C-alpha positions in Angstrom: 86.0 121.5 63.4 89.8 121.3 63.1 90.9 123.3 66.2 91.6 120.1 68.2 93.3 118.4 65.2 96.0 121.0 65.0 96.6 121.3 68.7 100.0 119.6 69.5 99.0 119.0 73.1 96.1 116.7 72.0 98.2 113.7 71.0 95.1 111.5 70.3 93.5 113.9 67.8 96.6 115.6 66.3 96.8 115.1 62.6 93.7 112.8 62.4 91.4 115.0 60.4 88.1 113.3 59.7 87.0 112.9 56.1 83.8 114.8 56.6 85.8 117.8 57.8 88.0 117.6 54.7 84.8 117.7 52.6 83.6 120.8 54.4 87.0 122.5 53.9 87.0 121.6 50.2 83.5 122.9 49.7 84.4 126.2 51.4 87.3 126.6 49.0 84.9 125.7 46.1 82.5 128.4 47.2 85.2 131.0 47.4 86.6 130.0 44.0 83.2 130.1 42.4 82.6 133.6 43.7 85.9 134.8 42.2 85.2 133.4 38.8 83.7 136.5 37.3 86.1 138.9 39.0 89.0 136.7 38.0 88.0 136.8 34.3 88.0 140.6 34.4 91.4 140.8 36.2 92.9 138.2 33.8 91.7 140.1 30.7 93.1 143.4 32.0 96.4 141.7 33.0 96.8 140.1 29.6 96.1 143.4 27.9 98.8 145.0 30.1 101.3 142.3 29.3 100.5 142.5 25.6 101.7 146.1 25.4 105.1 146.3 23.8 107.9 148.3 25.5 105.7 148.8 28.5 106.7 149.5 32.1 109.5 147.1 33.1 109.9 145.7 29.6 113.7 146.1 29.8 113.8 143.8 32.8 112.4 140.8 30.9 113.7 138.9 27.9 112.0 139.7 24.6 109.3 137.3 23.5 110.3 134.5 21.2 109.9 135.2 17.5 106.9 133.8 15.8 107.6 130.7 13.8 106.3 130.9 10.2 103.9 128.2 9.1 106.3 126.9 6.5 109.0 126.2 9.0 106.8 123.9 11.1 108.1 120.4 11.7 106.4 117.3 10.3 105.2 116.3 13.8 103.5 119.7 14.2 101.7 119.2 10.9 100.5 115.8 12.0 99.2 117.1 15.3 97.5 120.1 13.7 95.9 118.0 11.0 94.7 115.4 13.7 93.2 118.1 15.9 91.4 119.8 13.0 89.6 116.5 12.2 88.3 116.1 15.8 84.6 117.0 16.0 82.7 117.6 19.1 79.9 115.0 19.6 76.4 116.3 19.8 75.8 114.1 22.8 78.7 115.5 24.8 78.0 117.9 27.6 79.5 121.4 28.0 81.7 122.3 31.0 78.9 124.1 32.9 76.7 121.0 32.4 79.3 118.7 33.8 79.8 121.0 36.8 76.1 121.0 37.4 75.9 117.2 37.2 78.7 116.8 39.7 77.0 119.3 42.1 73.7 117.5 41.8 75.3 114.1 42.5 77.2 115.4 45.5 74.1 117.2 46.8 72.0 114.0 46.4 74.6 111.9 48.4 75.0 114.6 51.2 71.2 115.1 51.5 70.6 111.4 51.9 73.3 111.1 54.6 71.9 114.1 56.3 68.4 112.7 56.3 69.5 109.4 57.7 71.6 111.1 60.4 68.6 113.1 61.5 66.5 110.0 61.7 69.2 108.1 63.7 69.7 111.2 65.9 66.0 111.3 66.7 65.9 107.6 67.5 68.9 107.9 69.8 67.3 110.8 71.7 64.1 108.9 72.2 66.0 105.9 73.5 67.9 108.1 75.9 64.6 109.6 77.2 63.1 106.1 77.6 65.7 105.4 80.2 65.3 106.6 83.8 65.6 110.5 83.7 67.7 110.4 86.9 70.1 107.8 85.5 72.2 110.4 83.9 72.7 112.2 87.2 73.2 109.0 89.1 75.7 107.5 86.8 78.5 109.3 88.7 77.3 107.9 92.1 77.0 104.1 91.8 75.1 103.6 95.1 72.4 106.1 94.2 72.2 104.6 90.7 71.6 101.2 92.1 68.9 102.5 94.5 67.1 104.4 91.7 67.2 101.5 89.3 66.0 98.8 91.8 63.4 98.9 94.6 65.2 96.1 96.4 68.2 98.4 97.2 67.7 101.1 99.8 70.0 103.0 102.0 69.5 100.5 104.8 70.0 97.5 102.5 73.6 96.4 102.1 75.2 95.9 98.7 76.9 92.8 97.5 80.3 93.9 98.7 78.9 94.8 102.1 77.3 91.4 102.5 80.6 89.6 101.8 82.4 91.8 104.3 81.9 90.3 107.8 82.4 93.7 109.5 79.5 95.3 107.8 77.1 92.3 107.7 73.8 92.6 109.3 73.8 88.9 110.5 74.1 88.7 114.3 77.5 87.5 115.5 76.6 86.3 119.1 77.5 82.7 120.0 73.8 81.8 120.3 73.3 83.0 116.7 76.4 81.4 115.2 76.5 78.1 117.1 73.8 76.0 115.6 74.7 73.1 118.0 74.1 75.1 121.2 71.6 73.3 123.5 70.2 76.6 124.8 69.2 78.0 121.4 67.8 76.1 118.5 68.9 76.8 114.9 67.0 79.3 112.7 64.2 77.8 110.7 65.0 76.8 107.1 62.4 79.2 105.7 64.2 82.3 107.0 67.6 81.1 105.6 66.0 80.5 102.2 64.5 83.9 102.3 67.8 85.5 103.1 69.5 83.7 100.2 66.7 84.7 97.9 67.0 88.3 99.0 70.7 88.3 98.5 70.3 86.8 95.0 67.7 89.4 94.1 70.0 92.2 95.2 72.8 90.8 93.1 70.5 90.6 90.1 69.4 94.1 90.7 73.0 95.3 90.9 73.8 93.6 87.6 70.8 95.1 86.0 71.7 98.6 87.2 75.2 98.1 85.8 73.9 97.0 82.5 71.5 100.0 82.4 74.3 102.4 83.2 76.4 100.9 80.4 73.4 101.2 78.0 72.9 104.8 79.0 76.6 105.5 78.3 76.4 103.8 74.9 73.2 105.7 74.0 74.9 108.9 75.0 77.8 108.2 72.7 75.4 107.5 69.9 73.6 110.8 70.5 76.9 112.7 70.3 78.0 110.8 67.2 74.7 111.4 65.2 74.6 115.0 66.3 78.1 115.6 64.9 77.0 113.9 61.7 74.0 116.1 61.4 76.1 119.2 61.9 78.7 118.2 59.3 76.2 117.2 56.6 74.1 120.2 57.2 77.1 122.4 56.7 78.0 120.5 53.5 74.4 120.9 52.2 74.5 124.7 52.9 77.8 125.1 51.0 76.5 122.9 48.1 73.4 125.1 47.8 75.7 128.1 47.6 77.7 126.5 44.8 74.6 125.5 43.0 73.1 128.9 43.2 76.2 130.6 41.9 76.4 128.1 39.0 72.7 128.8 38.1 73.2 132.5 38.3 76.2 132.3 35.9 74.2 130.2 33.5 71.3 132.6 33.6 73.6 135.5 32.7 75.0 133.6 29.8 71.6 132.5 28.6 70.3 136.1 28.6 73.4 137.5 26.9 73.5 134.8 24.1 69.7 134.5 23.7 69.8 135.8 20.1 72.4 133.2 19.1 70.1 130.3 20.0 72.8 128.3 21.8 72.0 125.7 24.4 74.5 126.4 27.1 73.3 124.1 29.9 72.0 120.6 29.5 70.8 118.1 32.1 70.2 114.4 31.7 66.7 113.1 32.6 68.0 111.0 35.5 69.8 114.1 36.9 66.5 116.1 36.7 64.8 113.4 38.7 67.6 113.3 41.3 67.6 117.1 41.6 63.8 117.3 42.1 63.7 114.5 44.7 66.7 116.0 46.5 65.2 119.5 46.8 61.9 118.1 47.8 63.4 116.5 50.9 64.1 120.0 52.2 60.7 121.7 51.8 58.2 118.8 51.8 55.6 118.7 54.5 56.9 115.3 55.7 60.2 116.9 56.4 58.4 119.4 58.7 56.9 116.5 60.6 60.3 115.0 61.1 61.7 118.3 62.4 58.7 118.7 64.8 59.4 115.2 66.2 63.0 116.2 66.8 62.1 119.5 68.3 59.8 117.8 70.8 62.7 115.8 72.4 65.8 117.8 71.6 67.4 120.1 74.1 69.7 122.0 71.8 69.0 124.7 69.2 68.0 122.7 66.1 68.3 125.7 63.8 71.9 126.2 64.7 72.6 122.5 64.3 70.6 121.6 61.1 70.0 125.0 59.5 66.4 124.0 59.1 64.9 127.2 57.8 67.9 128.3 55.8 68.1 125.1 53.8 64.4 124.8 53.3 64.0 128.3 51.9 67.2 127.9 49.8 65.9 124.7 48.4 62.6 126.4 47.3 64.6 129.2 45.7 66.9 126.9 43.8 63.9 124.9 42.6 62.5 128.1 41.1 65.8 128.9 39.4 66.0 125.4 38.0 62.5 125.6 36.4 63.9 125.9 32.8 66.1 122.8 33.5 63.7 120.6 35.4 60.8 121.2 33.0 62.2 121.6 29.5 58.8 121.6 27.8 56.6 124.7 28.0 53.5 122.5 28.6 55.1 121.0 31.7 55.8 124.5 33.1 52.3 125.7 32.5 50.9 122.5 34.1 53.0 123.0 37.2 51.9 126.6 37.5 48.2 125.8 37.1 48.3 123.1 39.6 50.0 125.3 42.2 47.7 128.2 41.5 44.6 125.9 41.9 46.0 124.4 45.1 46.8 127.8 46.7 43.6 129.6 45.6 41.0 126.9 45.1 38.1 129.3 46.1 37.6 133.0 46.6 37.5 132.6 50.3 40.9 131.1 50.3 42.3 134.4 49.0 41.8 135.9 52.4 44.7 133.9 53.7 48.1 135.6 54.2 50.4 135.2 51.2 53.4 133.4 52.5 56.6 134.3 50.7 59.1 132.3 52.8 59.1 129.7 55.5 59.6 131.2 58.9 59.2 128.3 61.3 59.9 124.6 61.3 56.2 123.7 61.6 55.2 124.7 58.1 52.3 123.1 56.4 51.7 121.8 52.9 49.8 124.9 52.1 52.7 127.1 53.2 55.1 125.1 51.1 52.9 125.4 47.9 52.4 129.1 48.5 56.2 129.7 48.7 56.8 127.6 45.6 54.1 129.6 43.7 55.8 132.9 44.8 59.2 131.7 43.6 57.7 130.3 40.4 56.0 133.6 39.4 59.2 135.5 40.1 61.2 133.2 37.9 58.5 133.3 35.1 58.9 137.1 35.0 62.4 136.9 33.6 62.6 137.4 29.9 64.2 134.0 29.1 61.2 132.2 30.5 58.7 134.8 29.5 59.6 134.3 25.9 58.2 130.8 26.2 54.8 132.1 27.1 54.5 135.0 24.6 56.8 135.5 21.7 58.7 138.8 21.6 57.6 141.3 19.1 59.5 141.5 15.8 60.7 145.0 16.6 62.5 143.8 19.7 64.0 140.8 17.8 65.1 143.2 15.0 66.9 145.5 17.5 68.8 142.5 19.1 69.8 141.1 15.8 71.0 144.4 14.5 73.1 144.8 17.6 74.6 141.4 17.2 75.3 142.1 13.6 77.1 145.3 14.5 79.4 143.5 16.9 80.1 140.5 14.8 80.0 141.4 11.1 82.1 143.8 9.1 80.9 147.0 7.5 81.1 145.5 4.0 79.0 142.5 5.0 76.3 144.7 6.5 76.0 146.9 3.5 76.0 144.1 1.0 73.6 141.8 2.9 70.1 143.1 3.6 68.7 142.6 7.0 66.1 139.9 7.4 64.3 139.9 10.8 64.1 136.5 12.5 60.8 134.8 12.1 59.2 132.0 13.9 59.8 128.6 12.4 57.1 127.7 9.9 56.4 124.4 11.7 56.3 126.1 15.1 52.9 127.5 16.1 53.0 130.9 17.7 52.4 130.8 21.4 48.9 131.6 22.6 48.8 133.0 26.1 45.1 133.8 26.2 44.2 130.7 28.2 46.7 131.5 30.9 45.7 135.2 30.9 42.1 134.3 31.4 43.0 132.2 34.4 45.2 134.8 35.9 42.8 137.7 35.3 40.1 136.1 37.4 42.6 135.4 40.2 44.0 138.9 40.2 40.5 140.4 40.1 39.5 138.4 43.2 42.7 139.3 45.0 42.1 143.0 44.2 38.5 142.7 45.5 39.6 141.0 48.7 42.5 143.2 49.5 40.5 146.4 48.5 43.5 148.0 46.9 44.8 149.0 43.5 46.7 146.6 41.3 49.9 148.6 41.5 49.9 148.4 45.3 49.0 144.7 45.1 52.0 144.1 42.8 54.4 144.7 45.6 52.7 142.2 47.9 52.0 139.3 45.5 54.3 138.1 42.7 51.3 136.6 40.9 50.2 140.1 40.0 53.7 141.0 38.8 53.8 138.0 36.5 50.3 138.8 35.3 51.4 142.3 34.4 54.5 141.2 32.6 52.5 138.7 30.6 49.9 141.4 29.7 52.7 143.8 28.7 54.3 141.2 26.4 51.0 140.2 24.8 49.9 143.9 24.3 53.3 144.7 22.7 53.0 141.9 20.3 49.4 142.8 19.5 50.3 146.5 19.1 53.1 145.9 16.5 50.9 143.4 14.6 53.5 140.7 14.3 52.5 139.2 10.9 49.3 137.5 11.8 50.3 136.7 15.4 47.6 139.1 16.6 45.0 136.7 15.1 45.9 134.2 17.8 45.3 136.8 20.5 42.0 138.1 19.3 
């Protein structure tokens, strides 16, 4: 993008960096910075520990650290500042830093996606308008005489143009005295009808030449529009690809923190309702069947590689994967998640005969159908549901597992005196919270898995590697059997 901008020989483009290219450069830096977050934290911690060692290597080359000021020697202004900051309380409605970052990414992705979608539509319209013109006009634009002959039937190779008619040396009008002298007694003047026809023919040729000139200008204008919208499509597609990478890294970091601090019960990531709607609508523009129709219309008239220009398959598949990762955020209630799963399962496998279709795990061509899109979403959804943070919402973990996690957290956070003096009390479900009952979902999945096993004629273990629905079904059964086996204080009565 910026090669011509930094070329000193190109005086017209030197130093004039477009704003869209600046955005691409900033997003590339953001992706690199996001990838280095985890590594930077480790390096910073090790560096701080190295610097904290007294009398370490090279300590004599640096000035000693300033002495610690006792609390009693603080100035009055410091007391005022410390007392003021101690009274500041964080509002419950305020968002955490990861939540703010996620909101900014969603807002930028929404804007870039809309601009990309509009650019693709304008690019398609410009290509259609270019094809509606004469196909040979592009080749004849460099030769004006051939262009005029192609555009107008009144102009042929024998027919003179407007300049040739005005030139007396190239005029087809006879120059003999009998033809030019209308008062000659030996030859009468030409009839008025032939003179009128000549004037009419000359006027038609001039109109045809003007129309051909207008058509060539129009072709040039449309060609510039095609190049302009093609550049916009390339820039915004690159921005969308980089934003998807940033969003994916942000969600992975959130998932790690959520799994590591699950026993603490902290809400690390929050999303406003309007942001949820914007995120869902934005992702849907990449994998919806209507988007496939738009791509097919562009493929039918485009002469360049659309995948290289728009990253069609990469962005569509990445949007489905990010939708699966955002399930806990997009659908905060467990009932909503189960409803989405049941609807997709019924749409993909409405009957037993439909299970003979191939299980599509990713979009491989721009001509995908609505069935392919739903199958890919079901595949990603089952894979996301198999993680423990979402699986806990379907079936509660056994008390033994909760006891082990709480004991580990107490060992790392509490002192030995507190552990010996305070007896351990295992975490229990809230009295007002009904234990989760997965038997309805298990009943639905068991019939689907049985039909799949009968159609594929294979074992369930071999089928697990082909279909993520079987993997989710096994994870759900394992969690339910574990809770039933350990008899979690009456929880088994809800499973029987």
